[in-house]
N, C-alpha and C positions, 0 to 999 in steps of 0.2 A: 504494500500500500504506500503510495507516494505521499510526501508531505504536502499540505495545502500551500498554494501560492500566496505568500504574504504581501506580494507587491513590492517588496524591497529589492533594490539592486545594490550590490556591493562590487566595487572595482578595487583590486589590490594588485600588488606586484612585488617581485623579488629583484633587487639590484645586486649584482656581483659578477665575478669572473667565473666562467665555466658553469653557469647555472642551468644549462640545458638539461642535464640529467636529474636535477633536483626533484624530489617527491613532494616538496612543499605546495606547488600549485594544485595537483590533484587532491591532496589532503584537504586543503581549504575548500575547494569546489565541491567535494563530496559532502563535507560537513555543511556547507551552505545549502546544498540541495536538501539535506535532511531537515533544515529549518525553513524550507519553502522559499528560499531566496534565489534571485538571479545573481549568482556569484561568479564573477569573472576574475581570474588571477593570471597574470602574465609575467613571464621572466624577461628581465631587461639586462642585457650583457654590458658589463662595465669592467674593462681590463685594467684600469688604473694607469700608472706611468706618468709621463710628462703631461703637464696641463690637466692632470686628472681631477684636481679640485674644481677647476672651472667646469669641466664636463659633469662632475657630480652635482654641482650647483644647478646646472642647466637641467639635468634629469629631475632633480627635486622640484624645481620650479615648474617644469612641464607637467609633472604628475599632479601638482597642486592645481594648475590651470585646467587640466583635463578632468578634474573632479574625482581623482583617486581618493578612496577612503583611507588608505594606508599603504605602507610599503614594509617589506622585510628587507634587511640589509645584511649582506654577508661579505666574505673576503673579496677585495681588500679594502672595503669602505667602512667598516664598523667604527673606526676611530676618526677617519677623515671627515665623516659626515657630521660629527658633533658640532663644530663651530658654525655649520650652515643651518642649524635648527633654531627655532624660536625659543624653546626651553626644553629641559630634560626632566623626565620623571625620576623618582627616587632610585629605581634600580639602575638606570643608565648612569646617573651621577655617581653612584656608588662604585660601579664596575669600571667606569671610564670607557665604555663602549656601548654602541647602539645597534640592536638587531631588529628593532621594530619602530616604525614612525607612524604616528596617527595624525591625520589632518583633522583638527577639531572643527566645530561649527563656524568658527571665525576664520578658518583657513590657516591657523597657526600649525606649524609642524612641531610635534612633540615627540621626543625620543624616549624609548623604553628599552629594557633588556630582559627578554624572556628566557635567555639561556640560563641565567642564575635561578629563576623560579622553576624552570623546567627540570633542571638537575635536582634541585631540592625536592620537588614533588616525586621524582623517580626514586630517590633514596627513601623518602617517606613510604612509598608504596612497598619497596622491597624489604626494608628493615622494620616497618611498623613501629612498635614501641621500643625496639632495641636501640640503645645508644650507639652512636658512631664509634666512640672510643678514641683510641690513638690511631691517626690515619696518616698514610704517606700518599702524597699527590705527585705523580710523575708528569711533568710538563707545566711550565709557567707562562705559556702563551695565552692567547685569547680565550680558548676553552678552559685552560687551567685557572684563569682569573675568575671566571664564572663559577667553576667548581669550588674553588677555595672559599669564596664568599658564601656560597650555599652551604658548605660544610660548617663554617663558623656560625651561620644563622641557625643551623640545626643543633648546635651545641656540642661540636666536636671537642673531645678532651684535650687533644693536642694535634697539631698539624705540622708536618714536615714537607716542604716543597722541594722537589728534586729536579734540577735542570742543568744542562751543560753550560747554559748562559747565566752567569752569576748576576748580571745586570737585570735580567728578567726576574730572577728570584727576588732581588732586592726591591724592584719596583712593585712586585706583587705584595711583598711583605709590608711595604709602606702603605699601599692601598688598603689592605686589610686592617692595619693598625689605625689608619685614619677613619675608616668607616665603622669599626666595631670595637676599637681599643683592645684588640686581641693580637698577641705576638705569635707569629709563626716562625718555625725553624727553616733554615735554608741549607741545602745540601747538594752534593754532587753525586752522580751515578755510582761512583765507587763506594759510597757510604750506604748503599741500599741493603747489603746483607745485615749490617748492624741495625738499621732503621726498621726493617721488616721483622727482625727478631723481636722487637718490642711493640709492634703495631697490631691492631685488630683488623684494620681495613686498608685497602690500597686502591687508588683510582688512576687509570691511564687516561691522560688528557693530551697525548701526543698522537701523531698520525700513524704510529706503528699499529699494524693490523689491517689497514686498508689494502686493497688489491695492488695499488701502485707503490705501497710502502709496506711490504710484507714483513712478518716477524713479530717479535714481542719487545716491549720497552725495557725489559730486564729478564734475567734468567728465572723462568717459572719454578725452578727447583727451590727457590727461596721461599715459596709459598707453603703454608701449613693449613691443615683442615680448619683451623679456627679463624682463618682470614675470610673476610668478605672482600670480593674483588669486583670493581665496577670499571666499565669502559665507556668512553663517550662515542667511540666509533660504532655505527650501527649498520654499515654496509661493508662487509658482511656482518650479520648479526652475531654469529658465533666466531669471534675473532680467535686468532691463535692463542692469545693470552687467556681468554675465557675457556677455551677448550682444555688448555693445560690445567687451569684452575679447577675445572670440574673434575678432571681425572684425579686431582689431589684432594678432592672432597670439600672444596671451598664453596660457599654461597656465592653465586655470580649474578651480576646485574648488568644486562646489556644496555647499549645506547638507545634502544628503542623507546624506553620510557621517557628519557630526556627529549628525544626528537618529537614524540607525540605531545608531551606536555608543553614544550615551548611553542609548538604550532597551535595548540589549543588556547594557550594564553594570548597569542597574537590574534587569533580569531575572535576572542572575547573583547580584546581592545578595539578591533576594527568594527565589530558589530554591536557590542553591548549585550549580546545573547550569551547564555551559558552553553559551552561546548559539551557534546556527548563524548567524553574522553574514552570510554570503553569502545564505542563505535569507531572513533578515530584510530585507536590502537589496532582494531581489526582491519581497518582500511590500510593502515601502514604495513601490516603484515602481508596483506593480500598484494599490495603494490610491490613489495620486495620479492614476494614469491613469483610474481609475474615478470620480474626483470630478467632480461636475457639480451645479449650475452655478457653484460657487464654488471654483475651484482655488487661489485666493489667500487662503483663509480664514486666520484668525489662527494664528500659529505658537506652539505650546505644547510645551515640552520637559519 
């Protein structure tokens, strides 16, 4: 039975580089259909590079003039777009990156970040009432920033961030300290054996595990059955890290939950309606199952 036509039309888009394979457009359109909306979602290629800020500003202004309700923003524009917006919501200001832009009733462009809320919701789903405990986060880039803030918001006991780039670790630590008054540790990959020996959880926020970046971010032999292991990669769903963790008896949390929740949060920002998250997760699973021949295509949130 199809949803009744509400008469509402929603126009949204995704700006970023290599966004053709993204599953965000069909996820939004399928959810819009369930709400009886005429929901149109388009991908807009943006490669960045020289004069990229001017191009990004032009795309933003064109979307405003064409009557877009909102935009999702992905690599390489999540930070570049910030000074072009009229104001930032609390999540974007906290993270220092924008992945969702709402054009409000006055036409103002308001930046949000649903990566952080999406990851927190996925951890809430998986762990329920279980505390996060002591956690190791591998990767201090854009995804790692959202994950770090989400873990602190959920009450992590301690957080150690591991990256080969000490400057990224330092910037992330400063961001978390400023937003939450919470001090996080900074470490290098060679310290992982010691860190994981004391941790309850570990999160991969690196590209390791994707089809074009195979492998694991660390030696899975370091994992013990008491660990919970989360991955932000969701294409493929069962990354090499999660497969190895499952064999070692760990609780595993795939990137599907984060991908669904961040899309659902953006849908609610664009429409004001409550997303059917269970149905959106089913949609996402079906879309991934139908993918061929590139199930490990680039992850765009």
